[in-house]
N, C-alpha and C positions, 0 to 999 in steps of 0.2 A: 944692397938686401938680397938673400939668395932667391930666387924665385922656385928654386926646385925643392924648397922647405914645406911641409905642410901647414896647412892654417894652424891657428891654434884654436883649442874647440872654447866655444864659449859656451859658459853656466848652464845649465837646462833650467828652466822657468821654474820657480817652484810652483807645485799643485795647489789649487784654490782651493779654501778649508772652507767645506760645506756644512753648515748649520744648520742640526735639525731642530725645530722647533716642538719639542714635546707636545703641544696643543694640535698642531698639525696630524702629527703621530696617532692622537688619542682620536682626531676625528676620521682619521682615514679609517683606522680599526671599525668607529662606530657604523662606517661606511660601508665596511666591507659585512659586519654582521646583517647589517639592516637589509642588504643585498641576498644577502644565503637567507634569510629568514622569508622575504618577499618570493624568492625564487619555490622555497618550501611550499609556501602557502600556494603557489600558482599550481604545483605539480601536486599537490594534494586536492587542490580545486577537481584541477579537470580529470583524477583520476578516480573522484567520486563521483561527478559529473552523470546526470544520466536524465531521458527522456521522460515528461510527465504529462496527465492529461490536464488543460487547465481551463477555466472558465471565459471565453469569449466573452458575453456577454449575459446579463442578468435573469436565470430562468426561475418563476416559481413553482410552487410546488405541485405536482400534479402534472405539467406540461411537460409533455410529449417533445424531445431533444431531436435538432439536427443538427447539420454538419455544421451547418454555421455559428451554434451556440459553443460549440468547444475548439480547443487550438492543444497544440503540442507547443511547450516551453521546455528548454534546458536548464535544468537546476543541479547545484552543488549539494553539499549534504544539507540535508533538511533535519538535521538534528531530531530523529527520532517521529517526526511526522509523518503521517501515514499518507500515500499517492497512490494514482491509477497509473500503471506503466503507459506508455505510448500507443505500446502494439495491443493495448485494449479498444483503442480511438472508435473502430469501426463499427465493433459488436453495442458500442455503447447511443450511435444512433438510433431513434427510434422507440431509445425505452422511455423510462418516466421519472423527473424528478422528485426523489421522497424529501427533500424539503430545500429550501429556497436555496438556488446559486446565484452568489453573489458576483459579478463580473469583475474578474482579475485573481480572483481564488483560483488555488487549487483545489484540483477534485477529489473526494477523500472516499475509500473503499468504504457502500454501501447509501450512497447518496443518489443511486441509481438505481433502478429496480426495471422490471419487464411487467409490472404490472402492480400500482401503486392504491389506487381508487377506484371503489372503497375500499377502505381496509375492514379486517372484522369486526362486526359491532357498529358498522356505521353504512349508510346509505347516502347517493348523490340525489338532491329535489332541485329541478328547478324551478324557480319564481318569476314571473314576470311583476314586473311594480313600477307604479304610476310616477309619474314625477313629482317630485315632493315625499316621495313614501323611503324613498333611501339617497343618503348622504352621498353620492356618485361621486363628489369630487375628493374622498379621502375614504374611495376602496377601492382599494386591486387584491390582487391574488392574495392568498394567507391572512386578510386581514379579520379579523375575530367580529363576529356581529352578535346581534340577539335578533331573534323573529318576535316579533311581540303581536299578539292578538288581539284584534279590534271588533267591534260591536259588526254586526250586518250595518247596512244601508238602511238608513232610513228607523234606527230600532230605537227603543225608549230606552231613556238615560238608567232606566233600574232594571235594563234586557240582563240574563244571566242565561249561560249556557256552559255546555261540557268545555269549551273552550275562552269564558271571560277568564281574564286575567293570565294567560298562560305566556311565558315566555320559553323561545326555545333557542340554545346555543348553536352557536352552527360557524364553520369558516367559508369563507370564498373563495372560489375555486376558479374563479372567470367571471366576466362582467360582457356583454353587449346591447348598446344601446340597441332601440328599435330602428327602422330608415326616419321615420318622422320626427324621432328626440324627444317623443314624449313617454316613454315607459324606457326601461331598462332590464333586460334579461339577466338573471343572474342563477349562475348554478353554486348550490351551498352542499357543504357537509356537514350532516348533522347525525347525531345518535338512531341509530335504526329504530329503535323504540317512540323517535318522534315525529319519523319521515310522513307516516299516513296522517298527522293531525297537520302536520307542515304543506302539505301536499293539500289536504282537503280547506286548509284555511287559503291559499294560492289559488285554486280554484273559483272559489266565491270572492276573491280581490278580499281580504279581510287582513290581510298583513302589512307590518310596517317596520324595517329594518332600522335597525339602532346601531352604529359603530360603536363597540367597546374599545380601550388602551389594550395593546402587545402583552401578552399573558405572559 
């Protein structure tokens, strides 16, 4: 053997054939499309996100707002829903709710104002009702109620006066039990034309309060 002769070249191994499955190719294309859509959605949300005022705890109509009642949240596209920018939060404290504000909702423009009650044509009347004269378990701010006139204590069955049978529509603004829990003081929103009658009947202990269904 000639040790100086070059070694014979071995044939290069054949490259393995890669089998491409159409199924996996299709899945890859779908995954890429979904990824692109997701990225676009996240970018769109991030570009449209803004901070607005939300209601942290329920506030009833006529109640003065405190700093604990409101908060700031970040939202994306609200699809035309009107909101209050977070920059206005500080100025809302100390104002009054013009409507009931439910916990967890976004604050709408006009839902808060500097002076709400009493509105034009209405008056606020405070009445003190003894136990049994008001369904306290069913009352809360904004509850629709009626004040019903009673005859004076000790009056005859056929007694009649200007207040006999009088019924006054009202809305509860607030209620506070007395220290002895034997009566409750209720602030009511009534039409100004009936405020005098309501006050006179309250002063003579001739009122009973009836809770009505929501209007």
